[in-house]
All heavy atoms as TSV, in Angstrom:
chain	resi	resn	atom	element	x	y	z
A	1	MET	N	N	-34.433	8.384	-70.042
A	1	MET	CA	C	-33.042	8.016	-69.936
A	1	MET	C	C	-32.832	6.523	-70.155
A	1	MET	O	O	-31.850	6.134	-70.734
A	1	MET	CB	C	-32.496	8.406	-68.558
A	1	MET	CG	C	-32.244	9.888	-68.435
A	1	MET	SD	S	-31.177	10.439	-69.731
A	1	MET	CE	C	-29.952	11.253	-68.828
A	2	ARG	N	N	-33.766	5.725	-69.681
A	2	ARG	CA	C	-33.623	4.283	-69.832
A	2	ARG	C	C	-33.646	3.884	-71.300
A	2	ARG	O	O	-32.907	3.002	-71.725
A	2	ARG	CB	C	-34.737	3.572	-69.070
A	2	ARG	CG	C	-34.514	2.095	-68.954
A	2	ARG	CD	C	-35.565	1.380	-68.134
A	2	ARG	NE	N	-36.185	2.213	-67.116
A	2	ARG	CZ	C	-37.393	1.992	-66.624
A	2	ARG	NH1	N	-38.104	0.996	-67.069
A	2	ARG	NH2	N	-37.904	2.779	-65.702
A	3	SER	N	N	-34.491	4.566	-72.102
A	3	SER	CA	C	-34.568	4.214	-73.512
A	3	SER	C	C	-33.271	4.567	-74.227
A	3	SER	O	O	-32.868	3.864	-75.156
A	3	SER	CB	C	-35.759	4.892	-74.185
A	3	SER	OG	O	-35.624	6.294	-74.171
A	4	ARG	N	N	-32.587	5.626	-73.797
A	4	ARG	CA	C	-31.311	5.996	-74.426
A	4	ARG	C	C	-30.259	4.917	-74.174
A	4	ARG	O	O	-29.491	4.575	-75.060
A	4	ARG	CB	C	-30.839	7.353	-73.906
A	4	ARG	CG	C	-29.571	7.826	-74.561
A	4	ARG	CD	C	-29.766	8.040	-76.038
A	4	ARG	NE	N	-28.482	7.990	-76.717
A	4	ARG	CZ	C	-28.311	8.144	-77.998
A	4	ARG	NH1	N	-29.349	8.360	-78.772
A	4	ARG	NH2	N	-27.134	8.076	-78.532
A	5	ALA	N	N	-30.243	4.374	-72.969
A	5	ALA	CA	C	-29.294	3.301	-72.652
A	5	ALA	C	C	-29.583	2.065	-73.501
A	5	ALA	O	O	-28.655	1.407	-73.991
A	5	ALA	CB	C	-29.365	2.959	-71.171
A	6	THR	N	N	-30.852	1.769	-73.688
A	6	THR	CA	C	-31.235	0.619	-74.513
A	6	THR	C	C	-30.839	0.849	-75.966
A	6	THR	O	O	-30.338	-0.072	-76.630
A	6	THR	CB	C	-32.754	0.371	-74.408
A	6	THR	OG1	O	-33.093	0.192	-73.034
A	6	THR	CG2	C	-33.168	-0.863	-75.186
A	7	ILE	N	N	-31.037	2.057	-76.457
A	7	ILE	CA	C	-30.646	2.382	-77.838
A	7	ILE	C	C	-29.132	2.255	-77.984
A	7	ILE	O	O	-28.644	1.694	-78.968
A	7	ILE	CB	C	-31.146	3.779	-78.230
A	7	ILE	CG1	C	-32.673	3.775	-78.328
A	7	ILE	CG2	C	-30.515	4.235	-79.541
A	7	ILE	CD1	C	-33.300	5.148	-78.448
A	8	ASP	N	N	-28.381	2.725	-76.992
A	8	ASP	CA	C	-26.923	2.602	-77.040
A	8	ASP	C	C	-26.491	1.138	-77.053
A	8	ASP	O	O	-25.557	0.764	-77.766
A	8	ASP	CB	C	-26.281	3.325	-75.862
A	8	ASP	CG	C	-26.339	4.837	-75.990
A	8	ASP	OD1	O	-26.550	5.338	-77.126
A	8	ASP	OD2	O	-26.169	5.527	-74.959
A	9	GLN	N	N	-27.173	0.295	-76.283
A	9	GLN	CA	C	-26.864	-1.136	-76.286
A	9	GLN	C	C	-27.152	-1.743	-77.654
A	9	GLN	O	O	-26.361	-2.548	-78.167
A	9	GLN	CB	C	-27.665	-1.869	-75.228
A	9	GLN	CG	C	-27.219	-1.584	-73.820
A	9	GLN	CD	C	-28.101	-2.270	-72.793
A	9	GLN	OE1	O	-29.284	-2.528	-73.039
A	9	GLN	NE2	N	-27.538	-2.559	-71.627
A	10	ALA	N	N	-28.271	-1.362	-78.244
A	10	ALA	CA	C	-28.626	-1.881	-79.566
A	10	ALA	C	C	-27.606	-1.433	-80.614
A	10	ALA	O	O	-27.247	-2.220	-81.500
A	10	ALA	CB	C	-30.030	-1.416	-79.952
A	11	ILE	N	N	-27.150	-0.197	-80.511
A	11	ILE	CA	C	-26.116	0.280	-81.434
A	11	ILE	C	C	-24.873	-0.585	-81.305
A	11	ILE	O	O	-24.273	-0.991	-82.305
A	11	ILE	CB	C	-25.802	1.767	-81.168
A	11	ILE	CG1	C	-26.969	2.638	-81.628
A	11	ILE	CG2	C	-24.507	2.189	-81.868
A	11	ILE	CD1	C	-26.858	4.095	-81.220
A	12	GLY	N	N	-24.483	-0.892	-80.078
A	12	GLY	CA	C	-23.318	-1.755	-79.860
A	12	GLY	C	C	-23.503	-3.147	-80.445
A	12	GLY	O	O	-22.569	-3.718	-81.024
A	13	ILE	N	N	-24.701	-3.682	-80.340
A	13	ILE	CA	C	-24.987	-5.003	-80.902
A	13	ILE	C	C	-24.869	-4.970	-82.421
A	13	ILE	O	O	-24.240	-5.850	-83.026
A	13	ILE	CB	C	-26.392	-5.480	-80.466
A	13	ILE	CG1	C	-26.418	-5.750	-78.960
A	13	ILE	CG2	C	-26.829	-6.710	-81.263
A	13	ILE	CD1	C	-27.808	-5.912	-78.375
A	14	VAL	N	N	-25.455	-3.956	-83.032
A	14	VAL	CA	C	-25.390	-3.835	-84.491
A	14	VAL	C	C	-23.943	-3.645	-84.928
A	14	VAL	O	O	-23.507	-4.244	-85.919
A	14	VAL	CB	C	-26.288	-2.682	-84.993
A	14	VAL	CG1	C	-26.077	-2.434	-86.476
A	14	VAL	CG2	C	-27.750	-2.986	-84.703
A	15	GLN	N	N	-23.181	-2.839	-84.193
A	15	GLN	CA	C	-21.775	-2.637	-84.534
A	15	GLN	C	C	-21.017	-3.968	-84.515
A	15	GLN	O	O	-20.210	-4.236	-85.417
A	15	GLN	CB	C	-21.110	-1.698	-83.525
A	15	GLN	CG	C	-21.394	-0.249	-83.739
A	15	GLN	CD	C	-20.640	0.592	-82.735
A	15	GLN	OE1	O	-21.158	0.891	-81.674
A	15	GLN	NE2	N	-19.426	0.944	-83.076
A	16	ALA	N	N	-21.258	-4.770	-83.498
A	16	ALA	CA	C	-20.557	-6.045	-83.387
A	16	ALA	C	C	-20.962	-7.003	-84.498
A	16	ALA	O	O	-20.114	-7.717	-85.055
A	16	ALA	CB	C	-20.842	-6.671	-82.025
A	17	GLU	N	N	-22.251	-7.032	-84.821
A	17	GLU	CA	C	-22.726	-7.966	-85.843
A	17	GLU	C	C	-22.346	-7.532	-87.252
A	17	GLU	O	O	-22.030	-8.367	-88.100
A	17	GLU	CB	C	-24.239	-8.123	-85.740
A	17	GLU	CG	C	-24.677	-8.880	-84.510
A	17	GLU	CD	C	-26.175	-9.049	-84.417
A	17	GLU	OE1	O	-26.915	-8.456	-85.232
A	17	GLU	OE2	O	-26.613	-9.788	-83.515
A	18	ARG	N	N	-22.406	-6.237	-87.508
A	18	ARG	CA	C	-22.168	-5.717	-88.867
A	18	ARG	C	C	-20.768	-5.180	-89.080
A	18	ARG	O	O	-20.427	-4.790	-90.197
A	18	ARG	CB	C	-23.180	-4.598	-89.184
A	18	ARG	CG	C	-24.619	-5.018	-89.143
A	18	ARG	CD	C	-24.969	-5.740	-90.425
A	18	ARG	NE	N	-26.342	-6.191	-90.407
A	18	ARG	CZ	C	-27.215	-5.888	-91.335
A	18	ARG	NH1	N	-26.890	-5.131	-92.343
A	18	ARG	NH2	N	-28.448	-6.366	-91.255
A	19	ARG	N	N	-19.991	-5.095	-87.999
A	19	ARG	CA	C	-18.646	-4.528	-88.052
A	19	ARG	C	C	-18.661	-3.141	-88.712
A	19	ARG	O	O	-18.019	-2.916	-89.737
A	19	ARG	CB	C	-17.691	-5.462	-88.784
A	19	ARG	CG	C	-17.414	-6.726	-88.026
A	19	ARG	CD	C	-16.399	-7.600	-88.737
A	19	ARG	NE	N	-15.860	-8.625	-87.889
A	19	ARG	CZ	C	-16.416	-9.796	-87.674
A	19	ARG	NH1	N	-17.585	-10.067	-88.202
A	19	ARG	NH2	N	-15.832	-10.677	-86.910
A	20	CYS	N	N	-19.444	-2.249	-88.109
A	20	CYS	CA	C	-19.579	-0.895	-88.626
A	20	CYS	C	C	-19.416	0.093	-87.482
A	20	CYS	O	O	-19.322	-0.293	-86.320
A	20	CYS	CB	C	-20.932	-0.712	-89.308
A	20	CYS	SG	S	-22.360	-0.912	-88.215
A	21	GLY	N	N	-19.389	1.350	-87.800
A	21	GLY	CA	C	-19.261	2.394	-86.800
A	21	GLY	C	C	-20.595	2.688	-86.136
A	21	GLY	O	O	-21.657	2.252	-86.606
A	22	PRO	N	N	-20.563	3.459	-85.068
A	22	PRO	CA	C	-21.797	3.767	-84.345
A	22	PRO	C	C	-22.797	4.579	-85.167
A	22	PRO	O	O	-24.004	4.380	-85.048
A	22	PRO	CB	C	-21.332	4.543	-83.113
A	22	PRO	CG	C	-19.954	4.990	-83.426
A	22	PRO	CD	C	-19.394	4.017	-84.400
A	23	GLY	N	N	-22.303	5.467	-86.010
A	23	GLY	CA	C	-23.202	6.256	-86.853
A	23	GLY	C	C	-23.954	5.391	-87.846
A	23	GLY	O	O	-25.163	5.565	-88.053
A	24	ASP	N	N	-23.246	4.448	-88.451
A	24	ASP	CA	C	-23.880	3.536	-89.403
A	24	ASP	C	C	-24.879	2.617	-88.698
A	24	ASP	O	O	-25.945	2.314	-89.232
A	24	ASP	CB	C	-22.829	2.690	-90.125
A	24	ASP	CG	C	-21.961	3.511	-91.068
A	24	ASP	OD1	O	-22.433	4.575	-91.534
A	24	ASP	OD2	O	-20.820	3.097	-91.333
A	25	ALA	N	N	-24.521	2.173	-87.495
A	25	ALA	CA	C	-25.414	1.299	-86.734
A	25	ALA	C	C	-26.699	2.042	-86.359
A	25	ALA	O	O	-27.800	1.496	-86.499
A	25	ALA	CB	C	-24.710	0.787	-85.480
A	26	LEU	N	N	-26.558	3.280	-85.926
A	26	LEU	CA	C	-27.739	4.071	-85.582
A	26	LEU	C	C	-28.601	4.299	-86.814
A	26	LEU	O	O	-29.822	4.170	-86.748
A	26	LEU	CB	C	-27.341	5.411	-84.964
A	26	LEU	CG	C	-28.494	6.363	-84.640
A	26	LEU	CD1	C	-29.471	5.725	-83.663
A	26	LEU	CD2	C	-27.963	7.676	-84.110
A	27	GLN	N	N	-27.979	4.604	-87.938
A	27	GLN	CA	C	-28.743	4.841	-89.167
A	27	GLN	C	C	-29.514	3.588	-89.575
A	27	GLN	O	O	-30.657	3.679	-90.027
A	27	GLN	CB	C	-27.824	5.294	-90.300
A	27	GLN	CG	C	-28.567	5.701	-91.542
A	27	GLN	CD	C	-29.575	6.809	-91.290
A	27	GLN	OE1	O	-29.250	7.818	-90.696
A	27	GLN	NE2	N	-30.811	6.613	-91.716
A	28	LEU	N	N	-28.912	2.427	-89.412
A	28	LEU	CA	C	-29.607	1.179	-89.735
A	28	LEU	C	C	-30.840	1.003	-88.848
A	28	LEU	O	O	-31.918	0.658	-89.330
A	28	LEU	CB	C	-28.654	-0.002	-89.547
A	28	LEU	CG	C	-29.146	-1.331	-90.072
A	28	LEU	CD1	C	-27.986	-2.120	-90.650
A	28	LEU	CD2	C	-29.829	-2.131	-88.999
A	29	LEU	N	N	-30.694	1.289	-87.556
A	29	LEU	CA	C	-31.821	1.167	-86.639
A	29	LEU	C	C	-32.911	2.184	-86.952
A	29	LEU	O	O	-34.100	1.862	-86.912
A	29	LEU	CB	C	-31.346	1.327	-85.190
A	29	LEU	CG	C	-30.457	0.209	-84.650
A	29	LEU	CD1	C	-29.861	0.610	-83.307
A	29	LEU	CD2	C	-31.213	-1.098	-84.547
A	30	VAL	N	N	-32.515	3.401	-87.269
A	30	VAL	CA	C	-33.481	4.443	-87.622
A	30	VAL	C	C	-34.233	4.061	-88.895
A	30	VAL	O	O	-35.460	4.214	-88.969
A	30	VAL	CB	C	-32.787	5.811	-87.778
A	30	VAL	CG1	C	-33.701	6.842	-88.415
A	30	VAL	CG2	C	-32.295	6.312	-86.430
A	31	THR	N	N	-33.524	3.569	-89.882
A	31	THR	CA	C	-34.157	3.149	-91.134
A	31	THR	C	C	-35.167	2.029	-90.878
A	31	THR	O	O	-36.283	2.061	-91.391
A	31	THR	CB	C	-33.094	2.693	-92.148
A	31	THR	OG1	O	-32.214	3.787	-92.419
A	31	THR	CG2	C	-33.733	2.220	-93.440
A	32	LEU	N	N	-34.784	1.053	-90.066
A	32	LEU	CA	C	-35.699	-0.034	-89.721
A	32	LEU	C	C	-36.926	0.509	-88.991
A	32	LEU	O	O	-38.054	0.102	-89.272
A	32	LEU	CB	C	-34.982	-1.072	-88.859
A	32	LEU	CG	C	-35.800	-2.267	-88.407
A	32	LEU	CD1	C	-36.323	-3.063	-89.600
A	32	LEU	CD2	C	-34.979	-3.148	-87.499
A	33	SER	N	N	-36.699	1.442	-88.099
A	33	SER	CA	C	-37.797	2.064	-87.357
A	33	SER	C	C	-38.776	2.752	-88.300
A	33	SER	O	O	-39.990	2.603	-88.176
A	33	SER	CB	C	-37.230	3.072	-86.355
A	33	SER	OG	O	-38.238	3.850	-85.777
A	34	GLN	N	N	-38.248	3.486	-89.259
A	34	GLN	CA	C	-39.097	4.208	-90.203
A	34	GLN	C	C	-39.841	3.254	-91.132
A	34	GLN	O	O	-41.017	3.465	-91.426
A	34	GLN	CB	C	-38.266	5.195	-91.009
A	34	GLN	CG	C	-37.761	6.348	-90.163
A	34	GLN	CD	C	-36.779	7.239	-90.902
A	34	GLN	OE1	O	-36.249	6.872	-91.947
A	34	GLN	NE2	N	-36.531	8.410	-90.341
A	35	ARG	N	N	-39.163	2.230	-91.602
A	35	ARG	CA	C	-39.792	1.286	-92.533
A	35	ARG	C	C	-40.899	0.470	-91.880
A	35	ARG	O	O	-41.859	0.074	-92.543
A	35	ARG	CB	C	-38.745	0.339	-93.117
A	35	ARG	CG	C	-37.876	0.994	-94.143
A	35	ARG	CD	C	-36.957	0.002	-94.790
A	35	ARG	NE	N	-36.123	0.681	-95.773
A	35	ARG	CZ	C	-35.076	0.145	-96.341
A	35	ARG	NH1	N	-34.723	-1.089	-96.034
A	35	ARG	NH2	N	-34.372	0.828	-97.219
A	36	THR	N	N	-40.745	0.187	-90.598
A	36	THR	CA	C	-41.735	-0.633	-89.909
A	36	THR	C	C	-42.733	0.205	-89.116
A	36	THR	O	O	-43.625	-0.349	-88.478
A	36	THR	CB	C	-41.047	-1.627	-88.958
A	36	THR	OG1	O	-40.306	-0.892	-87.976
A	36	THR	CG2	C	-40.155	-2.589	-89.710
A	37	ASN	N	N	-42.528	1.525	-89.127
A	37	ASN	CA	C	-43.395	2.449	-88.372
A	37	ASN	C	C	-43.442	2.054	-86.901
A	37	ASN	O	O	-44.503	1.982	-86.282
A	37	ASN	CB	C	-44.796	2.507	-88.975
A	37	ASN	CG	C	-45.565	3.725	-88.504
A	37	ASN	OD1	O	-44.966	4.753	-88.189
A	37	ASN	ND2	N	-46.877	3.614	-88.458
A	38	THR	N	N	-42.258	1.755	-86.367
A	38	THR	CA	C	-42.094	1.357	-84.975
A	38	THR	C	C	-41.127	2.324	-84.313
A	38	THR	O	O	-40.137	2.714	-84.919
A	38	THR	CB	C	-41.522	-0.075	-84.893
A	38	THR	OG1	O	-42.347	-0.954	-85.658
A	38	THR	CG2	C	-41.447	-0.572	-83.468
A	39	LYS	N	N	-41.398	2.692	-83.087
A	39	LYS	CA	C	-40.516	3.617	-82.384
A	39	LYS	C	C	-39.120	3.006	-82.250
A	39	LYS	O	O	-38.966	1.803	-82.028
A	39	LYS	CB	C	-41.071	3.954	-81.010
A	39	LYS	CG	C	-42.343	4.768	-81.073
A	39	LYS	CD	C	-42.768	5.185	-79.691
A	39	LYS	CE	C	-44.082	5.910	-79.729
A	39	LYS	NZ	N	-44.001	7.270	-80.124
A	40	LEU	N	N	-38.123	3.871	-82.370
A	40	LEU	CA	C	-36.731	3.435	-82.276
A	40	LEU	C	C	-36.469	2.727	-80.952
A	40	LEU	O	O	-35.795	1.700	-80.923
A	40	LEU	CB	C	-35.789	4.633	-82.445
A	40	LEU	CG	C	-34.296	4.357	-82.355
A	40	LEU	CD1	C	-33.870	3.339	-83.406
A	40	LEU	CD2	C	-33.508	5.634	-82.489
A	41	ARG	N	N	-37.031	3.246	-79.871
A	41	ARG	CA	C	-36.794	2.614	-78.565
A	41	ARG	C	C	-37.361	1.199	-78.515
A	41	ARG	O	O	-36.805	0.325	-77.853
A	41	ARG	CB	C	-37.351	3.476	-77.441
A	41	ARG	CG	C	-38.856	3.578	-77.416
A	41	ARG	CD	C	-39.332	4.375	-76.208
A	41	ARG	NE	N	-40.771	4.467	-76.229
A	41	ARG	CZ	C	-41.439	5.597	-76.323
A	41	ARG	NH1	N	-40.792	6.734	-76.384
A	41	ARG	NH2	N	-42.754	5.591	-76.339
A	42	ASP	N	N	-38.462	0.950	-79.240
A	42	ASP	CA	C	-39.042	-0.392	-79.270
A	42	ASP	C	C	-38.197	-1.343	-80.118
A	42	ASP	O	O	-38.032	-2.518	-79.760
A	42	ASP	CB	C	-40.472	-0.339	-79.793
A	42	ASP	CG	C	-41.408	0.423	-78.852
A	42	ASP	OD1	O	-41.089	0.514	-77.646
A	42	ASP	OD2	O	-42.433	0.925	-79.325
A	43	ILE	N	N	-37.672	-0.844	-81.222
A	43	ILE	CA	C	-36.754	-1.649	-82.049
A	43	ILE	C	C	-35.540	-2.034	-81.215
A	43	ILE	O	O	-35.120	-3.203	-81.199
A	43	ILE	CB	C	-36.312	-0.851	-83.303
A	43	ILE	CG1	C	-37.488	-0.532	-84.221
A	43	ILE	CG2	C	-35.171	-1.548	-84.041
A	43	ILE	CD1	C	-37.995	-1.692	-85.029
A	44	ALA	N	N	-34.972	-1.052	-80.522
A	44	ALA	CA	C	-33.780	-1.284	-79.708
A	44	ALA	C	C	-34.072	-2.278	-78.584
A	44	ALA	O	O	-33.286	-3.204	-78.343
A	44	ALA	CB	C	-33.270	0.033	-79.139
A	45	ALA	N	N	-35.184	-2.109	-77.903
A	45	ALA	CA	C	-35.545	-3.003	-76.805
A	45	ALA	C	C	-35.717	-4.438	-77.287
A	45	ALA	O	O	-35.297	-5.394	-76.632
A	45	ALA	CB	C	-36.803	-2.518	-76.112
A	46	GLY	N	N	-36.338	-4.593	-78.460
A	46	GLY	CA	C	-36.510	-5.935	-79.014
A	46	GLY	C	C	-35.197	-6.594	-79.365
A	46	GLY	O	O	-35.004	-7.780	-79.098
A	47	LEU	N	N	-34.273	-5.819	-79.926
A	47	LEU	CA	C	-32.961	-6.360	-80.288
A	47	LEU	C	C	-32.182	-6.761	-79.040
A	47	LEU	O	O	-31.614	-7.853	-78.983
A	47	LEU	CB	C	-32.181	-5.326	-81.110
A	47	LEU	CG	C	-30.783	-5.715	-81.551
A	47	LEU	CD1	C	-30.812	-6.979	-82.402
A	47	LEU	CD2	C	-30.131	-4.578	-82.310
A	48	VAL	N	N	-32.172	-5.895	-78.035
A	48	VAL	CA	C	-31.448	-6.190	-76.804
A	48	VAL	C	C	-32.060	-7.416	-76.128
A	48	VAL	O	O	-31.344	-8.288	-75.660
A	48	VAL	CB	C	-31.451	-4.963	-75.866
A	48	VAL	CG1	C	-30.925	-5.322	-74.492
A	48	VAL	CG2	C	-30.622	-3.836	-76.476
A	49	SER	N	N	-33.372	-7.487	-76.103
A	49	SER	CA	C	-34.050	-8.629	-75.490
A	49	SER	C	C	-33.725	-9.929	-76.213
A	49	SER	O	O	-33.493	-10.964	-75.589
A	49	SER	CB	C	-35.550	-8.379	-75.491
A	49	SER	OG	O	-36.240	-9.481	-74.987
A	50	MET	N	N	-33.702	-9.877	-77.530
A	50	MET	CA	C	-33.414	-11.066	-78.334
A	50	MET	C	C	-31.991	-11.560	-78.060
A	50	MET	O	O	-31.765	-12.763	-77.911
A	50	MET	CB	C	-33.600	-10.751	-79.811
A	50	MET	CG	C	-33.420	-11.939	-80.724
A	50	MET	SD	S	-33.772	-11.571	-82.454
A	50	MET	CE	C	-32.468	-10.417	-82.823
A	51	VAL	N	N	-31.051	-10.642	-77.993
A	51	VAL	CA	C	-29.660	-11.023	-77.781
A	51	VAL	C	C	-29.447	-11.518	-76.347
A	51	VAL	O	O	-28.689	-12.467	-76.116
A	51	VAL	CB	C	-28.719	-9.829	-78.096
A	51	VAL	CG1	C	-27.305	-10.107	-77.628
A	51	VAL	CG2	C	-28.736	-9.539	-79.585
A	52	ALA	N	N	-30.136	-10.915	-75.395
A	52	ALA	CA	C	-29.999	-11.306	-73.998
A	52	ALA	C	C	-30.590	-12.695	-73.736
A	52	ALA	O	O	-30.211	-13.362	-72.775
A	52	ALA	CB	C	-30.669	-10.284	-73.084
A	53	GLY	N	N	-31.487	-13.108	-74.623
A	53	GLY	CA	C	-32.039	-14.452	-74.523
A	53	GLY	C	C	-33.137	-14.536	-73.549
A	53	GLY	O	O	-33.589	-15.375	-72.968
């Protein structure tokens, strides 16, 4: 459950930065996850951590 909340936060961050809808933001994160062979939850956690400072 915690990873889902983190993914939702990352989607919100991408939406704000890219001015896109939630579906597009999720697709961008999924694509990045696949290209880097990194779990989506790890991509999301890194983005949230970076933004949180």
